[in-house]
C-alpha positions as a printed Julia matrix, in Angstrom:
445×3 Matrix{Float64}:
   0.0    0.02    0.01
   2.72   2.54    1.02
   4.33   1.71   -2.49
   0.99   2.58   -4.19
   0.93   5.91   -2.21
   4.6    6.68   -3.09
   3.77   6.02   -6.86
   0.6    8.23   -6.67
   2.72  11.14   -4.92
   5.35  10.96   -7.59
   2.79  10.91  -10.37
   0.95  14.04   -8.74
   4.31  15.77   -8.35
   5.23  15.06  -12.11
   1.75  16.26  -13.25
   1.82  19.39  -11.37
   5.48  20.28  -12.62
   4.17  19.52  -16.23
   1.33  21.96  -15.6
   3.75  24.36  -14.37
   6.07  24.05  -17.31
   3.3   24.1   -19.71
   0.88  26.82  -18.4
   3.07  29.9   -18.9
   3.48  29.08  -22.64
  -0.02  29.49  -23.49
  -0.25  32.68  -21.24
   1.47  35.29  -23.58
  -0.43  34.34  -26.8
  -4.06  34.23  -25.05
  -3.52  37.39  -22.7
  -2.37  39.49  -25.51
  -5.16  38.0   -27.97
  -7.79  38.71  -25.2
  -6.78  42.25  -24.67
  -6.46  43.11  -28.35
  -9.44  41.15  -29.7
 -11.8   42.3   -26.79
 -11.0   46.07  -27.32
 -14.05  48.03  -28.86
 -11.87  50.51  -30.18
  -9.74  47.98  -32.36
 -13.02  46.17  -33.51
 -14.13  48.37  -36.13
 -10.84  49.06  -38.55
  -7.95  46.99  -40.11
  -5.61  45.92  -37.3
  -2.1   44.31  -37.88
  -0.08  43.39  -34.78
   3.13  41.18  -34.36
   5.31  40.94  -31.27
   8.01  38.69  -30.89
  11.38  38.42  -28.66
  14.33  40.01  -29.87
  16.88  37.96  -31.41
  14.91  34.8   -31.56
  12.17  33.1   -33.82
   9.65  33.2   -30.95
   6.48  34.87  -31.84
   4.24  35.86  -28.95
   1.27  37.01  -30.76
   0.36  38.14  -34.4
  -2.73  39.25  -35.85
  -3.16  39.95  -39.71
   0.82  39.67  -39.82
   1.08  39.02  -43.59
  -1.68  41.63  -44.65
  -0.42  44.8   -46.17
  -0.99  48.13  -44.48
  -0.4   51.64  -45.23
   2.72  52.55  -43.0
   2.9   56.39  -43.16
   6.18  57.45  -41.37
   7.08  53.83  -40.39
   8.53  54.11  -43.82
  11.34  55.97  -42.46
  12.64  52.81  -40.77
  13.32  51.42  -44.28
  15.21  54.99  -45.07
  17.12  54.41  -41.84
  18.09  51.11  -42.61
  19.05  51.96  -46.16
  21.34  54.8   -44.97
  23.02  52.44  -42.48
  24.08  50.22  -45.48
  24.9   52.89  -47.8
  26.59  55.74  -45.89
  29.32  55.87  -43.44
  29.54  57.6   -40.05
  29.35  60.99  -41.72
  27.15  62.62  -44.4
  28.77  63.61  -47.72
  27.82  66.94  -48.6
  29.45  68.24  -51.89
  32.01  66.73  -54.32
  34.53  69.15  -55.91
  37.35  69.72  -58.06
  39.58  72.73  -58.8
  41.09  74.1   -61.87
  43.42  77.07  -61.67
  41.18  79.77  -59.97
  37.87  77.79  -60.18
  36.05  75.69  -57.95
  33.5   73.25  -59.38
  30.83  71.8   -57.09
  28.56  68.72  -57.5
  25.8   68.81  -54.79
  25.0   65.47  -53.0
  21.57  66.35  -51.36
  23.01  67.16  -47.94
  19.97  67.94  -45.95
  22.06  69.66  -43.32
  23.34  72.48  -45.67
  22.62  75.69  -44.07
  19.95  74.18  -42.09
  19.19  76.36  -38.86
  19.0   73.14  -36.81
  22.76  72.36  -37.49
  25.35  74.5   -36.07
  28.4   73.21  -38.2
  28.16  74.04  -41.9
  31.51  72.46  -43.23
  30.67  72.45  -46.94
  29.51  76.05  -46.87
  32.64  77.1   -45.06
  34.8   75.32  -47.39
  33.01  77.11  -50.32
  33.29  80.54  -48.72
  36.92  80.24  -47.83
  38.07  78.75  -51.31
  39.21  82.04  -52.77
  38.03  80.82  -56.03
  35.51  81.49  -58.6
  32.68  79.16  -57.59
  30.68  77.01  -60.15
  27.68  74.94  -59.1
  26.92  72.1   -61.29
  23.17  71.5   -61.57
  20.96  68.72  -62.72
  22.02  65.79  -60.73
  18.71  65.15  -59.2
  16.56  63.19  -62.09
  13.12  63.04  -60.06
  10.04  65.17  -59.74
   9.94  67.94  -57.04
   7.24  66.14  -55.03
   7.18  62.35  -54.38
   5.05  59.75  -56.03
   1.58  59.58  -54.58
   1.95  62.82  -52.57
  -1.21  65.02  -52.16
  -0.66  68.0   -54.52
  -2.87  70.36  -52.28
  -0.24  69.81  -49.52
   2.38  71.59  -51.31
   2.0   74.77  -49.01
   2.36  72.72  -45.72
   5.52  72.51  -43.74
   5.6   68.8   -43.94
   5.74  68.41  -47.8
   8.9   70.09  -49.02
  10.13  69.79  -52.44
  13.41  67.52  -53.3
  16.48  68.78  -54.92
  20.22  67.8   -55.38
  21.24  71.03  -53.38
  18.74  71.71  -50.63
  19.37  74.81  -48.47
  17.87  76.09  -45.3
  15.66  73.04  -45.04
  14.06  74.04  -48.45
  11.54  76.29  -46.57
  11.33  79.95  -45.29
  10.14  80.62  -41.79
   7.58  83.24  -41.48
   7.1   85.32  -38.31
   5.83  88.53  -37.07
   8.12  91.44  -36.08
   7.34  93.6   -33.08
   5.64  96.06  -35.3
   3.33  93.25  -36.72
   5.05  93.03  -39.97
   5.97  89.61  -41.61
   9.6   88.66  -41.99
  11.28  85.74  -43.51
  14.17  83.51  -42.65
  15.88  83.1   -45.13
  15.01  86.52  -46.17
  12.65  86.36  -49.01
  11.52  90.0   -48.8
  14.7   91.33  -50.27
  14.6   88.85  -53.18
  10.85  88.79  -54.13
   9.61  92.23  -52.74
   7.45  92.56  -55.9
   6.04  89.18  -55.63
   4.58  89.26  -52.02
   0.79  90.42  -51.96
  -1.05  91.3   -48.93
  -4.91  90.19  -49.11
  -7.66  90.41  -46.35
  -8.84  87.0   -47.92
  -6.2   84.85  -46.48
  -5.3   84.26  -42.89
  -2.11  82.46  -43.34
   0.73  82.59  -46.09
  -0.08  81.02  -49.07
   2.52  80.22  -51.9
   1.79  79.91  -55.55
   1.93  76.2   -56.76
   4.58  76.76  -59.36
   6.32  79.93  -58.32
   7.46  81.48  -54.81
   5.01  84.35  -55.2
   3.32  84.68  -52.03
  -0.09  86.08  -50.7
   0.0   87.05  -47.2
  -2.46  88.21  -44.69
  -2.82  92.08  -44.15
  -2.48  91.81  -40.47
  -1.05  89.15  -38.12
  -0.55  88.66  -34.43
   2.77  89.32  -32.73
   3.2   85.5   -32.09
   2.29  84.48  -35.74
   4.62  81.81  -37.15
   4.45  79.56  -39.99
   6.84  77.39  -42.12
   6.34  77.46  -46.02
   8.01  75.38  -48.3
   9.99  76.95  -51.27
   9.63  76.16  -54.86
  13.09  75.18  -55.85
  14.45  76.7   -59.23
  17.7   78.06  -60.45
  16.66  81.79  -59.6
  16.04  80.91  -55.87
  19.18  78.75  -55.57
  21.41  81.5   -57.04
  19.77  84.23  -55.07
  19.86  82.47  -51.66
  23.3   81.21  -52.0
  24.84  84.29  -53.38
  23.15  86.38  -50.65
  24.56  84.16  -47.91
  27.87  83.89  -49.52
  28.37  87.49  -50.23
  27.1   88.49  -46.84
  30.48  86.71  -45.34
  32.57  89.42  -47.13
  34.96  86.57  -48.11
  33.3   85.92  -51.47
  33.56  88.75  -54.01
  32.28  87.37  -57.09
  28.69  85.87  -57.42
  28.3   81.88  -57.77
  27.5   80.79  -61.09
  25.33  77.81  -61.81
  26.35  75.6   -64.76
  24.5   72.89  -66.65
  25.25  69.17  -65.9
  28.77  67.87  -66.6
  30.22  64.47  -65.71
  31.86  64.24  -62.42
  35.63  63.75  -62.81
  37.33  60.69  -61.59
  39.59  62.87  -59.32
  36.7   64.39  -57.45
  37.14  65.04  -53.68
  34.35  64.97  -51.01
  33.58  67.29  -48.16
  31.61  65.75  -45.28
  29.25  67.64  -43.26
  27.82  66.09  -39.81
  27.99  62.89  -38.19
  25.26  60.7   -39.65
  23.64  59.9   -36.15
  22.76  63.39  -35.71
  20.9   63.29  -39.12
  19.1   60.11  -38.61
  17.91  61.46  -35.02
  16.67  64.35  -36.58
  14.79  62.36  -38.97
  13.41  59.74  -36.66
  12.6   61.67  -33.29
  10.39  64.53  -34.83
   9.74  62.32  -37.94
  11.17  64.86  -40.61
  10.01  64.33  -44.02
  12.38  66.67  -45.64
  15.24  64.6   -43.99
  13.93  61.26  -45.07
  13.66  62.22  -48.65
  17.09  63.58  -48.96
  18.86  61.03  -47.06
  17.82  58.43  -49.81
  19.01  61.03  -52.46
  22.33  61.35  -50.44
  22.51  57.63  -50.46
  22.42  57.67  -54.36
  25.03  60.51  -54.65
  27.48  58.68  -52.14
  27.31  55.38  -54.1
  27.13  57.17  -57.78
  23.97  55.89  -58.9
  21.21  57.75  -60.57
  20.06  60.51  -58.12
  16.34  59.1   -58.11
  14.36  57.94  -55.09
  13.26  54.97  -56.87
  16.66  53.96  -58.14
  17.75  53.92  -54.31
  14.72  51.91  -53.36
  15.21  49.36  -56.23
  18.74  48.75  -55.34
  18.06  48.37  -51.63
  15.12  46.0   -52.29
  17.2   43.87  -54.41
  20.18  43.59  -51.93
  19.9   44.01  -48.33
  16.02  43.85  -48.1
  15.51  40.96  -50.43
  14.99  38.25  -47.65
  11.95  40.09  -46.03
   9.1   37.73  -45.35
   6.68  39.62  -48.0
   7.44  41.67  -50.88
   7.44  45.31  -50.14
   5.8   48.06  -51.97
   7.97  51.07  -51.09
   7.93  54.32  -53.13
   9.23  57.33  -51.07
  11.57  57.94  -47.97
   9.16  59.76  -45.74
   5.91  57.78  -46.01
   3.82  60.58  -47.41
   2.65  58.3   -50.2
  -0.32  55.87  -49.58
   1.38  53.83  -52.31
   3.78  52.45  -49.63
   2.6   48.99  -48.58
   4.36  46.78  -45.89
   3.19  43.79  -43.58
   3.83  43.78  -39.73
   5.99  40.92  -40.24
   8.02  42.89  -42.52
   8.42  45.64  -40.03
   9.48  43.29  -37.35
  11.79  41.72  -39.61
  13.45  45.03  -40.71
  13.66  45.96  -36.74
  15.58  42.92  -36.33
  17.94  43.86  -39.16
  18.26  47.38  -38.01
  19.27  46.1   -34.4
  21.73  43.7   -35.75
  23.3   46.38  -38.34
  23.59  49.06  -35.48
  25.13  46.53  -33.04
  24.88  49.06  -30.27
  21.62  49.07  -28.38
  22.16  52.2   -26.4
  23.04  54.08  -29.55
  19.91  52.62  -31.33
  17.62  53.67  -28.71
  18.96  57.23  -28.44
  18.28  57.59  -32.14
  14.64  56.55  -31.83
  11.9   58.29  -30.07
  11.55  57.26  -26.52
   8.2   56.64  -24.82
   7.32  59.25  -22.32
  10.68  61.15  -22.9
  11.27  62.18  -26.52
  10.04  62.48  -30.25
   6.55  61.72  -31.36
   5.92  59.5   -28.51
   7.04  61.68  -25.72
   3.35  61.86  -24.43
   2.75  58.19  -24.51
   4.04  55.31  -22.25
   4.24  57.62  -19.08
   3.57  54.93  -16.63
   7.18  54.1   -15.83
  10.1   56.67  -15.35
  12.37  54.52  -17.41
  11.44  54.45  -21.12
  10.38  50.97  -22.18
   9.14  51.53  -25.79
  11.76  52.84  -28.38
   9.61  53.08  -31.85
   8.76  55.03  -34.75
   5.29  56.19  -35.13
   3.31  56.85  -38.48
   0.46  58.93  -39.12
  -1.88  59.95  -41.85
  -5.52  60.68  -41.75
  -7.39  57.53  -40.57
  -4.14  55.61  -40.06
  -1.74  55.28  -37.08
   1.12  52.75  -36.88
   3.95  52.14  -34.1
   6.97  49.9   -34.75
   9.89  49.3   -32.64
  11.29  47.77  -29.66
   9.62  47.15  -26.21
  11.35  46.01  -23.03
   9.0   43.95  -20.56
   8.89  44.24  -16.76
  10.91  40.94  -16.8
  13.76  42.59  -18.71
  12.99  40.69  -21.9
  13.25  42.67  -25.02
  10.63  42.47  -28.15
  10.26  43.6   -31.59
   6.68  44.77  -32.34
   4.66  46.39  -34.97
   1.13  47.77  -34.36
  -0.5   48.95  -37.46
  -4.09  50.46  -37.64
  -5.56  51.69  -40.92
  -8.92  52.96  -42.0
 -10.35  53.92  -38.59
 -12.91  56.67  -38.17
 -12.17  57.38  -34.57
  -9.75  60.17  -33.87
  -6.13  59.4   -33.98
  -5.85  60.31  -30.34
  -8.17  57.56  -29.29
  -6.26  54.98  -31.39
  -3.07  56.21  -29.91
  -4.26  55.9   -26.4
  -5.35  52.46  -27.19
  -2.11  51.53  -28.49
  -0.47  52.97  -25.46
  -2.81  50.7   -23.07
  -2.16  47.49  -24.91
   1.64  47.85  -25.06
   1.75  49.04  -21.52
  -0.07  45.77  -20.66
   2.44  43.71  -22.24
   5.38  45.62  -20.72
   3.76  45.26  -17.23
   3.12  41.48  -17.62
   5.92  40.11  -19.65
C-alpha cells in the first residue's frame, strides 16, 4: 500500500510540474489576444499586430501579420536601414574639383546644408573660404519636385517640402511677425521677391503659388504668428539664396555661377558635413519628411547611382532587403505616399535587421523616439520613469502605426509592429489604445 501511495505522490508531483512548465507557454498568446480582440476601439478598423522576442524566432502573438498596411512614417525605418548600409559615419555634402582659380561643385543632397538646426556647416565654410570662382553644377537630381503619390494640395504645408540635389535652409522659409506686426522671412525672401509678395484680407495665413515663390500674405497678423512655408526650388531661388549668404560673409567677391550638368571627374574629392547619427536622429524623432527624402538622395550620390528615389529603393530592395517575409511596395523616403505598403511581419523583420546592423543597443535607442521622453511618443507610455518603448510612429489621416522595440518588466526585449488603418475614430483615441495595450504587455511580460 505504501508503495502505491509513493507512486501516486510521484505521479502527482510530475503532473503538477508538467502543468507548471506548460501553463506559462499559453499565457502570452492568450492574454495578448484577449486584450486586443476584446478592445471595442480596435474592432471597427483594420489592425495588424506582431510581437516577438528580440533575437529569436519566438512569436508571442500576431494578427493579420501577412496583410498589407499603409505604413505612413514607419517608412522612415526603411530609409534609416538603407542609410546604415549605404552611408558611413558622416554625411557626404558636396563633391568638388579645382582648376586654376575655379572651384566646381557637385551637390550631394545634403539635408543639413545651411539648415538652422545644425550649427556646423563644413561644406559652406569650405566654399566661402576657397578664394576661387565658384561654379555649381546643376541637374544631378533626376526626379520630380514632389514624391510619387503625394497630395498635390499639401504643397504649401511644412511637412511636404520639395526635393532637390542642393537643399538649403531645409527648403523652407520661416515666416514670423516682427514687433511692429510685419511679416519677416528666414531666409529673407522679402529682399529677393519684394514685388511678388501680395497682402490680402482674404487669407489668414501665407499661401505660396503652386509653381512659383510668389506669396499671398495676410494684411494683419498677431505678434506671435509663425508659419513654415516650403519653397519652390528653381535656379533663380538657388542663385539668390546662396549668393546672398556667400556675399554676406565678405569673403566672396564674385557671385556663384550655376552651370548645366557635366560629368563628375574621376579625381573628385568629397566634403563631409555632420555625423550621420545626428541626421538620423533629426529624421526619426520629430519624423522629419524633408530629412528622410534627402537621405535617400544622399545615398544615391554617395554610391554614384542615378539620383532618384526609385533608383535607391530598387537597389536596396534587391540587395539587403530581399529576404523580408513579404514583397514590399516602397515608393518614397518619408511615408507621405499611400502607395507604400508593408506587412507587420516585414516591419519586425526590418527591426531585427536594424538592431543587428547598428550593433549597439544604447546608440539605437537614443536615435529613436523614447516613450514618455522624446520625439513623437514623448506623451505616451508615461507609467514608468524609465522608457520601455523605443519606436517609430506613423500617422496619416485615418491611419496610425507604431513599430519598434519594447522592454518588458521581466527585462525581456521584444520587436513589435502595431498597424492601424482605415479607422474613423480620432487618432488620439487609437493612440491611447495602442498605449494601453503595449503598456499591458510591458507590465506582464
